[in-house]
C-alpha positions in Angstrom: -157.8 -110.0 18.7 -154.0 -109.8 18.5 -152.5 -110.2 15.1 -155.9 -110.3 13.5 -155.6 -110.1 9.7 -157.1 -106.9 8.3 -158.8 -107.2 4.9 -160.4 -104.6 2.8 -162.9 -105.3 0.0 -163.1 -102.4 -2.5 -166.0 -102.6 -5.0 -167.8 -100.3 -7.4 -171.4 -101.0 -6.3 -173.6 -102.4 -3.6 -174.0 -106.2 -4.1 -170.5 -106.6 -5.6 -169.2 -107.3 -2.1 -171.6 -110.3 -1.7 -171.5 -111.6 -5.3 -167.7 -111.8 -5.6 -166.4 -111.9 -2.0 -169.3 -112.8 0.3 -168.3 -116.5 0.6 -164.7 -115.5 1.5 -165.9 -113.1 4.2 -168.2 -115.7 5.6 -165.5 -118.4 5.6 -163.0 -116.2 7.6 -165.0 -114.8 10.5 -162.0 -114.4 12.7 -160.4 -111.8 10.4 -161.3 -108.1 10.2 -163.2 -107.0 7.2 -163.8 -103.5 5.8 -166.0 -103.0 2.8 -165.6 -99.9 0.6 -168.2 -99.1 -1.9 -167.1 -96.4 -4.4 -170.4 -95.4 -6.0 -173.7 -94.2 -4.7 -175.5 -97.1 -6.5 -178.0 -94.7 -8.1 -177.7 -95.9 -11.7 -181.5 -96.7 -11.6 -182.6 -94.1 -9.2 -182.5 -96.4 -6.2 -179.4 -95.0 -4.5 -180.7 -94.5 -1.0 -182.3 -97.9 -1.1 -179.2 -99.6 -2.4 -177.0 -98.0 0.2 -179.3 -99.4 2.9 -179.1 -102.8 1.2 -175.3 -102.5 1.4 -175.4 -101.9 5.1 -177.8 -104.8 5.7 -175.8 -107.2 3.6 -172.5 -106.3 5.3 -174.1 -106.7 8.7 -175.3 -110.2 7.7 -171.8 -111.0 6.4 -170.2 -110.0 9.6 -168.3 -107.0 8.2 -167.0 -104.7 10.9 -166.8 -101.5 8.9 -168.5 -100.1 5.8 -167.1 -97.0 4.0 -169.1 -95.2 1.3 -167.3 -93.0 -1.2 -170.6 -92.0 -3.0 -169.2 -91.3 -6.4 -171.8 -90.9 -9.1 -173.0 -94.3 -10.5 -173.6 -93.5 -14.1 -172.8 -96.5 -16.4 -171.4 -94.5 -19.3 -169.3 -92.0 -17.2 -165.9 -92.9 -16.0 -164.9 -92.9 -12.3 -162.5 -90.0 -11.8 -159.1 -91.5 -11.2 -157.8 -88.3 -9.5 -160.7 -88.3 -7.1 -160.3 -92.0 -6.4 -156.6 -91.5 -5.6 -157.5 -88.8 -3.1 -160.2 -90.9 -1.5 -157.9 -94.0 -1.3 -155.4 -91.9 0.7 -158.0 -91.6 3.4 -158.5 -95.3 3.9 -157.0 -97.3 6.7 -154.0 -99.6 6.2 -154.7 -103.3 5.8 -152.9 -106.5 5.2 -154.8 -107.5 2.0 -157.2 -106.0 -0.5 -159.9 -107.7 -2.5 -161.2 -105.9 -5.5 -162.5 -106.2 -9.1 -160.5 -108.0 -11.8 -159.0 -106.3 -14.9 -161.9 -107.6 -17.1 -164.4 -106.1 -14.7 -165.9 -109.6 -14.2 -168.6 -109.3 -17.0 -167.1 -106.2 -18.4 -168.6 -103.4 -16.3 -166.6 -100.2 -17.0 -166.7 -99.1 -13.3 -165.3 -102.5 -12.3 -162.4 -102.2 -14.7 -161.7 -98.6 -13.6 -161.9 -99.6 -9.9 -159.4 -102.5 -10.6 -156.9 -100.2 -12.3 -157.2 -97.5 -9.6 -156.8 -100.0 -6.7 -153.8 -101.7 -8.3 -152.1 -98.4 -9.1 -152.6 -96.8 -5.7 -152.1 -99.8 -3.4 -149.2 -101.3 -5.3 -147.4 -102.2 -2.1 -150.3 -104.2 -0.6 -151.3 -107.7 -1.7 -154.3 -107.4 -4.0 -156.6 -110.3 -4.9 -159.2 -110.2 -7.6 -161.7 -112.7 -9.0 -160.1 -115.2 -11.3 -162.6 -115.0 -14.1 -161.3 -116.1 -17.5 -157.9 -116.8 -16.1 -156.2 -119.4 -13.9 -156.9 -119.1 -10.1 -154.0 -119.2 -7.6 -156.2 -118.9 -4.5 -159.4 -120.9 -3.8 -161.9 -120.3 -1.1 -164.0 -123.4 -0.9 -167.2 -122.8 1.0 -169.0 -125.2 3.3 -172.6 -125.9 2.4 -173.7 -123.6 5.2 -171.5 -120.8 4.0 -172.7 -121.2 0.4 -176.3 -121.3 1.4 -175.8 -118.2 3.6 -174.3 -116.2 0.8 -177.2 -117.0 -1.5 -179.7 -116.3 1.2 -178.2 -112.8 1.6 -178.3 -112.2 -2.1 -182.0 -113.3 -2.2 -183.0 -111.4 1.0 -181.2 -108.2 0.5 -180.5 -107.8 -3.2 -183.6 -109.5 -4.6 -184.4 -106.7 -7.1 -180.9 -106.8 -8.5 -180.8 -110.6 -8.4 -183.8 -110.8 -10.7 -181.8 -108.8 -13.3 -178.3 -110.4 -13.1 -179.0 -114.0 -12.2 -178.9 -115.0 -15.8 -175.5 -113.4 -16.3 -173.6 -114.3 -13.1 -173.1 -117.8 -11.7 -173.0 -118.7 -8.0 -170.4 -121.5 -7.6 -169.6 -123.0 -4.2 -166.0 -121.7 -4.3 -164.6 -118.3 -4.9 -161.5 -118.1 -7.1 -158.9 -115.4 -7.0 -155.5 -114.5 -8.4 -153.1 -111.5 -8.5 -152.2 -109.5 -11.5 -149.4 -107.0 -12.1 -150.1 -103.4 -12.4 -148.7 -103.5 -15.9 -151.2 -106.1 -17.0 -154.1 -104.4 -15.3 -153.2 -101.1 -16.9 -152.8 -102.6 -20.4 -156.2 -104.3 -20.2 -157.9 -101.2 -18.9 -156.5 -99.1 -21.7 -157.5 -101.6 -24.3 -161.0 -102.4 -23.0 -162.1 -98.9 -22.3 -160.8 -97.4 -25.6 -161.7 -98.5 -29.1 -158.6 -96.9 -30.5 -155.9 -99.0 -28.7 -154.3 -102.1 -30.2 -154.6 -105.4 -28.4 -152.3 -105.6 -25.5 -149.0 -107.5 -25.7 -147.1 -109.4 -23.0 -150.1 -110.6 -21.0 -149.5 -113.2 -18.4 -152.7 -114.1 -16.5 -154.9 -113.4 -19.5 -152.6 -114.8 -22.2 -154.9 -117.6 -22.9 -157.9 -115.2 -23.1 -156.1 -112.9 -25.6 -158.0 -114.1 -28.7 -161.3 -113.4 -27.0 -160.5 -109.8 -25.9 -161.8 -108.1 -29.0 -165.2 -109.7 -28.8 -165.3 -109.1 -25.0 -164.5 -105.4 -25.6 -167.3 -105.0 -28.2 -170.0 -105.5 -25.6 -168.6 -103.4 -22.7 -170.4 -100.2 -23.6 -173.8 -101.9 -23.7 -175.2 -102.4 -20.2 -175.9 -106.1 -19.7 -178.6 -105.6 -17.0 
């Protein structure tokens, strides 16, 4: 289709693409979607199975292309920023990118590292991330059919993961996004992933959340599920 918008979703793990962006993908079927998964999903020894789940979920979402970077999925090990930069250089050009937010949604280190790497490398491309604990500037309101379809995919494809994280993650009928500057993303990444950095100053999107950052950081290194 001429002038078809090209979108890329860059996530850390299988299931992130459906959890945080699945409704948006479903609500815009006439646009081109590429999903990039950075890790091998093998944190619990189910890497091959989870990669197959990723393929199935993307097929059900109507995603045209799935790209797997296969970096090691170990919760307490950082994603190598130099390797991410090299990998990103191999990706196709797109009109917009969707990725993790500076807080890593619920504080997952890989989500935070992914957010920083994407914002740093693709600074010239519009980047949208979930507006969690900050004000949303973009709202994708799902129809009842789209919402039900998203939850059906989660239940059908990611049932084992769903049983673990359903108490921690909500499934609203709209997906909320915003854009953050590289400066803010970098300040939050440095603070959240280091216990020796002072609280960041000059926040914009997360100014209202500033007083909660210390408590939020304290739980990051304990895997929630």
